C-alpha positions as CSV (number, residue, x, y, z in Angstrom):
1,X,95.6,40.9,21.0
2,X,99.2,39.7,21.5
3,X,100.8,38.6,24.8
4,X,103.9,40.1,26.3
5,X,106.6,38.8,28.8
6,X,108.8,41.4,30.5
7,X,111.9,40.3,32.5
8,X,113.5,42.8,34.7
9,X,117.2,43.1,35.8
10,X,118.5,45.5,38.4
11,X,117.0,48.0,40.9
12,X,113.6,49.0,42.1
13,X,113.5,51.8,39.6
14,X,113.7,49.2,36.9
15,X,111.0,47.1,38.5
16,X,108.8,50.2,38.6
17,X,109.5,51.0,34.9
18,X,108.6,47.4,33.9
19,X,105.4,47.6,35.8
20,X,104.4,50.9,34.1
21,X,105.2,49.4,30.7
22,X,103.2,46.3,31.5
23,X,100.2,48.4,32.7
24,X,100.3,50.5,29.5
25,X,100.3,47.4,27.3
26,X,97.5,45.8,29.3
27,X,95.5,49.0,28.9
28,X,95.9,48.6,25.1
29,X,94.6,45.0,25.2
30,X,97.8,43.0,25.5
31,X,97.8,40.1,27.9
32,X,100.7,39.2,30.2
33,X,102.4,35.9,29.4
34,X,103.8,33.7,32.2
35,X,107.0,32.9,30.3
36,X,108.9,34.0,27.2
37,X,108.0,30.7,25.5
38,X,104.3,31.6,25.7
39,X,104.7,35.3,24.6
40,X,104.3,37.0,21.3
41,X,106.6,39.8,22.6
42,X,109.6,39.4,24.9
43,X,111.1,42.5,26.5
44,X,114.2,42.6,28.7
45,X,114.5,45.6,31.0
46,X,118.2,46.0,31.5
47,X,120.7,47.2,34.1
48,X,124.2,48.7,33.5
49,X,125.5,49.1,37.0
50,X,127.7,46.0,36.7
51,X,129.1,44.2,33.7
52,X,127.6,41.0,35.1
53,X,124.1,42.4,34.8
54,X,124.7,43.4,31.1
55,X,126.1,40.0,30.2
56,X,123.2,38.2,31.9
57,X,120.7,40.2,29.8
58,X,122.6,39.7,26.6
59,X,122.9,35.9,27.2
60,X,119.2,35.7,28.1
61,X,118.3,37.4,24.8
62,X,120.5,35.0,22.9
63,X,118.7,32.1,24.5
64,X,115.3,33.6,23.8
65,X,116.1,34.3,20.1
66,X,117.7,30.9,19.7
67,X,114.8,29.0,21.2
68,X,112.2,31.0,19.1
69,X,114.2,30.3,15.9
70,X,114.5,26.6,16.6
71,X,110.8,26.3,17.4
72,X,109.9,28.5,14.4
73,X,108.1,31.0,16.5
74,X,107.8,34.6,15.2
75,X,108.5,36.7,18.3
76,X,109.1,40.4,18.7
77,X,112.0,40.9,21.1
78,X,113.5,44.0,22.6
79,X,115.8,45.6,25.1
80,X,114.6,48.4,27.4
81,X,116.3,50.5,30.0
82,X,119.8,51.3,31.0
83,X,121.8,49.0,28.8
84,X,119.6,49.9,25.9
85,X,120.3,53.5,26.6
86,X,124.1,53.1,26.8
87,X,124.5,50.7,23.9
88,X,121.7,51.8,21.5
89,X,122.0,50.4,17.9
90,X,125.1,48.4,18.9
91,X,122.7,45.9,20.4
92,X,121.0,45.2,17.1
93,X,124.3,45.1,15.3
94,X,125.4,42.4,17.8
95,X,122.1,40.6,17.9
96,X,120.3,41.2,14.5
97,X,117.2,39.4,15.6
98,X,116.4,42.1,18.2
99,X,113.6,44.3,17.0
100,X,113.4,47.1,19.6
101,X,115.9,49.1,21.7
102,X,114.2,51.6,23.9
103,X,116.0,54.0,26.2
104,X,115.2,55.2,29.7
105,X,113.2,58.2,28.7
106,X,111.1,56.3,26.2
107,X,109.3,53.7,28.3
108,X,105.9,55.4,27.6
109,X,106.5,54.8,23.8
110,X,106.6,51.0,24.2
111,X,103.0,50.3,23.3
112,X,103.1,52.6,20.3
113,X,106.3,51.0,18.9
114,X,105.2,47.4,19.5
115,X,102.0,48.1,17.6
116,X,104.1,49.3,14.7
117,X,106.4,46.3,14.8
118,X,103.6,43.8,15.0
119,X,101.7,45.5,12.2
120,X,104.8,45.3,10.0
121,X,105.0,49.1,9.6
122,X,108.6,49.1,10.8
123,X,111.2,46.4,10.9
124,X,113.6,47.8,13.6
125,X,113.2,50.6,16.2
126,X,116.0,52.2,18.2
127,X,115.0,55.2,20.3
128,X,117.3,56.4,23.0
129,X,116.8,60.2,22.5
130,X,116.1,62.5,25.4
131,X,112.5,63.6,25.9
132,X,111.2,66.5,27.9
133,X,108.8,65.7,30.7
134,X,109.5,62.0,30.5
135,X,109.9,61.9,34.3
136,X,106.1,62.4,34.6
137,X,105.2,59.5,32.2
138,X,105.8,56.6,34.6
139,X,102.3,56.7,36.3
140,X,100.5,53.5,35.4
141,X,100.3,50.7,38.0
142,X,99.4,47.0,37.7
143,X,99.3,46.4,41.4
144,X,100.2,42.7,40.8
145,X,97.3,42.5,38.5
146,X,94.7,43.1,41.1
147,X,94.0,46.3,43.2
148,X,92.3,44.1,45.7
149,X,95.4,42.2,46.6
150,X,98.1,44.9,46.5
151,X,99.0,46.8,49.6
152,X,102.2,48.5,48.6
153,X,103.4,50.4,45.5
154,X,106.4,52.2,44.1
155,X,106.0,55.8,43.0
156,X,108.7,57.3,40.8
157,X,109.2,61.0,41.8
158,X,112.2,61.9,39.6
159,X,114.6,60.6,37.0
160,X,118.3,61.1,36.5
161,X,121.4,61.9,38.6
162,X,123.8,64.8,38.9
163,X,126.1,63.2,41.4
164,X,128.6,61.7,38.8
165,X,130.3,59.2,41.1
166,X,133.4,58.0,39.3
167,X,132.3,54.4,39.3
168,X,128.8,54.9,38.1
169,X,127.2,54.9,34.7
170,X,123.7,56.0,35.8
171,X,124.1,59.7,34.9
172,X,124.9,58.5,31.3
173,X,122.0,56.1,31.2
174,X,119.3,58.1,33.1
175,X,120.3,61.6,32.3
176,X,120.3,64.7,34.4
177,X,118.0,65.1,37.4
178,X,114.4,65.9,36.5
179,X,111.7,66.0,39.1
180,X,107.9,65.8,39.0
181,X,105.8,68.3,40.8
182,X,104.6,67.7,44.3
183,X,100.8,68.0,43.3
184,X,101.3,65.4,40.5
185,X,103.0,62.9,42.8
186,X,100.4,63.4,45.6
187,X,97.6,62.8,43.1
188,X,99.2,59.5,42.0
189,X,99.6,58.5,45.6
190,X,95.9,59.3,46.3
191,X,94.8,57.2,43.4
192,X,96.8,54.3,44.7
193,X,95.4,54.6,48.2
194,X,91.9,54.7,46.7
195,X,92.8,51.4,45.0
196,X,93.7,49.7,48.3
197,X,97.4,50.6,48.6
198,X,98.5,51.2,52.2
199,X,102.3,51.7,51.8
200,X,104.1,53.8,49.2
201,X,107.8,53.8,48.4
202,X,109.0,57.0,46.7
203,X,111.7,56.2,44.1
204,X,114.5,58.2,42.5
205,X,118.2,57.7,41.5
206,X,119.0,60.1,44.4
207,X,115.6,60.5,45.9
208,X,116.8,63.1,48.4
209,X,117.8,65.5,45.5
210,X,114.1,65.8,44.6
211,X,113.0,69.2,43.5
212,X,116.2,71.1,44.2
213,X,115.9,73.2,41.0
214,X,112.1,73.6,41.3
215,X,111.3,74.3,45.0
216,X,112.7,76.7,47.4
217,X,113.4,75.7,51.0
218,X,110.3,76.5,53.2
219,X,110.5,76.8,57.0
220,X,113.9,75.0,56.9
221,X,112.5,72.1,54.9
222,X,114.1,70.9,51.7
223,X,111.9,70.1,48.7
224,X,112.1,66.4,49.5
225,X,110.8,66.9,53.1
226,X,108.1,69.1,51.7
227,X,107.0,66.2,49.5
228,X,107.1,63.8,52.5
229,X,104.9,66.2,54.4
230,X,102.4,66.4,51.5
231,X,102.2,62.6,51.0
232,X,101.9,62.1,54.8
233,X,98.6,64.1,54.7
234,X,96.9,61.5,52.5
235,X,94.0,59.8,54.4
236,X,94.2,56.0,54.3
237,X,97.9,55.8,53.7
238,X,99.6,54.0,56.6
239,X,103.3,53.9,55.7
240,X,105.9,55.8,53.6
241,X,109.3,54.7,52.5
242,X,111.9,56.0,50.0
243,X,114.9,54.8,48.1
244,X,117.6,55.4,47.1
245,X,119.0,58.4,48.8
246,X,122.5,59.9,49.1
247,X,124.2,60.6,52.5
248,X,124.5,64.3,51.4
249,X,120.7,64.5,51.4
250,X,120.3,63.7,55.1
251,X,120.1,67.2,56.4
252,X,118.7,67.9,59.8
253,X,115.2,68.5,58.3
254,X,115.1,64.9,57.0
255,X,116.5,63.4,60.2
256,X,113.9,65.3,62.1
257,X,111.1,64.1,59.8
258,X,111.7,60.5,61.1
259,X,110.8,61.7,64.6
260,X,108.0,64.0,63.4
261,X,106.1,61.9,60.8
262,X,104.4,58.8,62.2
263,X,103.8,57.3,58.7
264,X,107.5,57.6,57.7
265,X,108.9,54.1,58.5
266,X,112.0,53.9,60.6
267,X,114.1,52.5,57.8
268,X,116.9,54.2,56.1
269,X,119.1,53.0,53.2
270,X,122.4,55.0,53.5
271,X,124.9,54.0,50.7
272,X,128.4,54.1,52.1
273,X,130.5,52.6,49.3
274,X,133.8,52.9,51.3
275,X,135.0,53.6,54.8
276,X,138.2,55.3,53.6
277,X,138.2,59.1,53.1
278,X,140.8,58.7,50.4
279,X,138.7,56.2,48.4
280,X,135.5,58.3,49.0
281,X,137.3,61.3,47.4
282,X,138.4,59.1,44.4
283,X,134.8,58.0,44.1
284,X,133.5,61.6,44.2
285,X,131.1,60.8,47.0
286,X,131.1,64.2,48.7
287,X,131.3,63.2,52.3
288,X,133.8,61.8,54.8
289,X,133.8,58.8,57.1
290,X,133.2,61.1,60.1
291,X,130.2,62.8,58.4
292,X,128.7,59.4,57.5
293,X,128.9,58.1,61.0
294,X,127.5,61.4,62.3
295,X,124.4,60.8,60.1
296,X,124.0,57.3,61.4
297,X,124.2,58.6,65.0
298,X,121.6,61.3,64.4
299,X,119.2,58.9,62.8
300,X,119.4,56.5,65.7
301,X,119.0,59.3,68.2
302,X,115.9,60.7,66.3
303,X,114.3,57.2,65.8
304,X,115.6,54.5,68.2
305,X,115.3,51.1,66.5
306,X,115.6,52.5,63.0
307,X,116.8,49.9,60.5
308,X,119.9,51.1,58.6
309,X,121.1,49.4,55.4
310,X,123.9,50.3,53.0
311,X,125.8,49.6,49.8
312,X,129.5,48.9,49.8
313,X,132.0,48.4,46.9
314,X,135.0,46.1,47.5
315,X,138.1,46.6,45.3
316,X,137.6,50.1,43.9
317,X,140.7,51.2,41.9
318,X,143.6,52.1,44.2
319,X,142.0,50.5,47.3
320,X,144.8,49.3,49.6
321,X,144.4,46.8,52.4
322,X,144.5,49.7,54.8
323,X,141.6,51.4,52.9
324,X,139.7,48.1,53.0
325,X,140.3,47.7,56.8
326,X,138.8,51.2,57.3
327,X,135.7,49.9,55.6
328,X,135.6,46.9,57.9
329,X,136.1,49.1,60.9
330,X,133.3,51.4,59.9
331,X,130.9,48.5,59.5
332,X,131.8,47.5,63.1
333,X,131.0,51.1,64.3
334,X,127.9,51.6,62.2
335,X,126.4,48.1,62.9
336,X,124.3,48.0,59.8
337,X,121.2,45.9,59.7
338,X,122.1,44.7,56.3
339,X,124.4,45.7,53.4
340,X,124.6,45.0,49.7
341,X,128.1,44.2,48.9
342,X,129.5,44.6,45.3
343,X,132.8,43.7,43.8
344,X,134.0,46.7,41.8
345,X,133.0,46.4,38.1
346,X,134.6,48.5,35.4
347,X,132.0,50.4,33.4
348,X,133.0,51.9,30.2
349,X,132.8,55.7,29.9
350,X,133.3,56.1,33.7
351,X,136.4,57.8,35.1
352,X,137.1,54.9,37.5
353,X,137.4,52.5,34.5
354,X,140.6,54.3,33.4
355,X,142.1,54.9,36.8
356,X,145.5,53.4,37.6
357,X,146.0,50.7,40.1
358,X,143.0,48.5,39.2
359,X,142.6,46.0,42.0
360,X,143.2,42.4,40.7
361,X,140.0,40.4,40.4
362,X,141.2,37.8,43.0
363,X,141.7,40.5,45.6
364,X,138.3,41.9,44.8
365,X,136.7,38.5,45.4
366,X,138.6,38.0,48.6
367,X,137.6,41.4,50.0
368,X,134.0,40.9,49.0
369,X,134.0,37.6,50.8
370,X,135.5,39.1,54.0
371,X,133.1,42.0,54.0
372,X,130.1,39.7,53.4
373,X,131.1,37.5,56.4
374,X,131.3,40.6,58.7
375,X,128.0,42.1,57.5
376,X,126.2,38.8,57.9
377,X,127.6,38.3,61.4
378,X,126.4,41.7,62.5
379,X,123.0,41.4,60.8
380,X,122.6,37.9,62.3
381,X,123.0,39.2,65.8
382,X,120.5,42.0,65.1
383,X,117.9,39.6,63.7
384,X,118.4,37.3,66.8
385,X,117.6,40.4,68.9
386,X,114.0,40.3,67.6
387,X,113.3,36.9,69.2
388,X,110.6,37.2,71.8
389,X,109.6,40.7,70.7
390,X,106.2,41.9,69.4
391,X,106.4,43.8,66.1
392,X,103.9,45.5,63.8
393,X,103.8,44.1,60.2
394,X,101.9,45.1,57.1
395,X,100.7,41.8,55.6
396,X,101.6,41.7,51.9
397,X,100.3,38.3,50.8
398,X,101.3,34.7,50.5
399,X,104.9,33.7,50.6
400,X,106.4,33.1,47.2
401,X,108.2,30.0,48.5
402,X,105.4,28.5,50.6
403,X,101.8,29.4,49.9
404,X,100.7,28.1,53.3
405,X,102.7,31.0,54.9
406,X,102.0,34.7,54.6
407,X,104.6,37.4,54.5
408,X,104.6,40.9,56.0
409,X,107.2,43.6,56.6
410,X,108.1,45.4,59.8
411,X,108.4,49.2,59.9
412,X,112.2,48.8,60.0
413,X,112.0,46.7,56.8
414,X,112.4,43.1,58.1
415,X,110.5,40.4,56.4
416,X,108.3,38.3,58.7
417,X,106.7,34.9,57.8
418,X,103.7,33.5,59.7
419,X,101.0,30.9,59.3
420,X,98.1,33.0,58.1
421,X,95.3,33.2,55.6
422,X,93.8,35.5,53.0
423,X,91.8,37.4,55.6
424,X,95.1,38.8,57.0
425,X,96.2,40.3,53.7
426,X,96.5,44.1,53.8
427,X,96.2,44.2,57.6
428,X,98.5,46.0,60.0
429,X,98.9,43.5,62.9
430,X,101.2,42.7,65.7
431,X,103.0,39.3,65.8
432,X,105.5,37.8,68.3
433,X,108.8,36.7,66.8
434,X,109.6,33.1,67.6
435,X,112.8,32.5,65.6
436,X,114.9,33.8,62.8
437,X,116.1,32.4,59.4
438,X,118.4,33.9,56.7
439,X,117.4,37.5,56.9
440,X,113.9,36.5,57.8
441,X,111.8,36.6,61.0
442,X,109.2,34.0,61.8
443,X,106.1,35.2,63.7
444,X,103.9,33.3,66.2
445,X,100.5,32.7,64.6
446,X,98.8,32.2,68.0
447,X,98.9,36.0,68.5
448,X,96.8,36.5,65.4
449,X,93.7,34.8,66.9
């Protein structure tokens, strides 16, 4: 059978989609190649959040095609995911050597279409149509190729987004919100735990919007909190995480869940985007600066020591220096544990792309730099605060950069490196933090003995 290489760009949802496609192909007899040069099939799972991500994928495909042509290799190549969804046949018009363009609701068709292409039954396939119940088709897991060595897994609970932030292309690439059923999700989680998984991360474009159309509030609990309760009941599961939420989804029931559910890790990703109420309104975010800070305060009161991370955009259209200063001051107030900073990127077919007062690129760069400096300074102090403390980690496996070290993650989502061995993999254990690195903690191996 042929071999396949899948390269993924973008978010954790994309990582999960790629894993499911790979698992489907392996189940049909395909092997996984270690590089595009060794593969019969090369698939790029794409991101459309920023123009840079799209250009990176297009340039990569040009290199793959050019190398295969120069070496006279007959490869099947294709685009999957968000850019495939938004651009469709345009990608084949631009790159005629591309054989497959598969949209975000068609990942489960990958094996079927590749079989047809490899057999010569079809020359080109573009499928970006919507498909009912596609939200329930991303179920297969590779678990890093071995259930014995994987301790954590992503579970997709929904697809799509109804928020329509003015800067975001996701509603166009992922469609409207569509949720799986709670029993279906719980069954998948049970299967994973039976295969050795101890930590599950629930995924959705706006994960806190789960089930709004399908489940009524029960005893003051939203559908998402009902799901958390159901997953929490699974025997053998140690930890639950979720991403990516929206601040509007942090009702009192979800805040209270952090204090009530021991398996729910004290870690929250709370996308801010801007600290200016004027810019938040232009972004169509649906909350104010005051409301956002109130959520942060409630979370820290419910779960002291909770790790709170965020996303921020620098240079949104119309952002003045005063607006930007409000973002800086909010970061001082919120004291985020980490933040993902993005320079605003115009995305076609989004309202923000056509807004007046586009911020010059040089100013976007400068504001991005200032914001990054502040966030790193705050985060650095927080990381230093772990020195001398004992923390619980779930050991995930060898470090990718140094096989002599093992890596684990704290409940508040800090990465910890320590000198360990294979016997520690999958264990929950306490380590003492001796020093810090760049967004990394280093544990004392002596405490392991």
